[in-house]
N, C-alpha and C positions, 0 to 999 in steps of 0.2 A: 564338951571337950574340944571338938574341932574348932569351935568359935574362940576358945581361949588360946589355943596353939595359933590360929590365924592371926589374932591380935597380938600375940607375943612375937610372932615373925615380923608382923608390921612395925611393931615397936623397935625390934632390933634393926630392921631395914632403915627406920628413921633416925636411929642413933648413928648408924653407919653413914647415912647421907650427911648428917650434920658434921661428923668427924672428916669425912672425905671432902666435902665442900670447903670446910674451914681450912683444912690442909692445902687444898688447891688453891685457895684465895691467897693463902700466905705465900705459896710457891709463886704465884703470878705478881704478887706485890713486892716480894723481898728477894726471892731467889733469882728469877729470870732477870730482873734489871742488873743483878750483880754479874751473872755470867755473860750478859750481852752488853756490858758497859763499854768495852773497847775491843770490838772484833778486829782481827780474828785471834788475837793473842788471848783475850779473855775466855773465848769459847774453847780454844785448845787447853788452856790451864784447867778450865773447869772439867772438860772431857777426860783429861788425865787423872784429876782427883777422883772421879766418879769410878774408874777402871778398878780401884781397890775394894769396892764393895762387892761382897759374895753374891748377894741376891738383889737384883733390881726391885726398887720399891714398887714399880707399876705392875710387877709379876705377882707379888705377894698381896698388895693392897690395890684394888681397882673397883670400879662400879659393877663389874660382873657379879660380885657376891651380893650387892644390893639387888640387882635384877633377880637372882635366884631366890633370895628371901621374899621379895615382892610376888614373884610367881607362885612360890609355895602358899603365900598368904591368900592369893587369888584362888588357887585350886581349893584350899581348905575352907575358906569363908566365902559367903554369898554377897554380904553387905559391904559397903564402903568401897565398891568395886571401880566406880568411876575415878575417883582420886587415886585409887591404888593402881589402877591400869596406866593413867597418865604418867604416874611416878615411874612404873616400870619401863614405859616407852622412853622416858627421859634417861633413865639408866642405861637402856640398850643403845640409845644415840651416844651416850657419854662413852660407853665401852667401844662402840664402833669407831668413834673419833680416836680413841687411844691406839687402836689398831693401826692408824696412819700416823699418829703424832708421836709415839714412842720411837718408832724406827726413824722417823724424819729428824726428830731433835737428837737422837743418838748420832746420825750421820753428820749433822752440823757440827756437833761437839768434837767429833772425831777429826773431821777435815777443816774445822774452823770456818766453815761456811758451806754453801754460798749463803750470803746475806738475804737473798731473796727468799730462801727456804726458811730462814730464821723469821722473817716478817711474815710469812704465810702461817707459820707455826703459831707465832704470837697472836695474830688475829684469830686463828682457829682455837687457840687456848682460851681466849676471852669469849668466844662464842660457846664453847663447851661449859665454861662457868656459868654463863646465862641458863643453859639447859639444866645444869645440875641444881642451880638455885630453884629453878622451877620444879625439878624432881623433888627436892628436899620440901618445898612449900606444899606440894601435892600429897606427899607422905604425911606432914603435919596435919593438913586438911583431913586426910583420911582417918587420922587417929583422933581428930577432933569431932569428927561427924557424929551425929546423934544415931544414925543409922546402925543398927547392930549387925555384926557379922554372923549369919545364920548357917 
């Protein structure tokens, strides 16, 4: 029973990784270039538009949930640990990065700059995406592993 639950949690974490990474890649390729196209006006306009949302996407959907699912899978199952642990570490790094990135970009969008912060944030965003791709890949490797969760 524990094995089945652990595998189910790993499966859910992998699905969440795929959706999360895909959404963040879309954001990096389509949304970020739009709001940063003509600073500071484009930043201020995007920031004003975002104020109308009740819940910030990053509060509701983030990599913390992936980390919790993977942690539970690690605790419940003994197999596939190496890939699952690396994937969990990637989720922890991703979530830790968001703790700096969300307030930073919110401040940039509210004030229309400084552009140095926007450039740092954009670089950090691509780094975070690389970590998330690695986390997703490790979760897939854990699912594909022949080693059983015991």
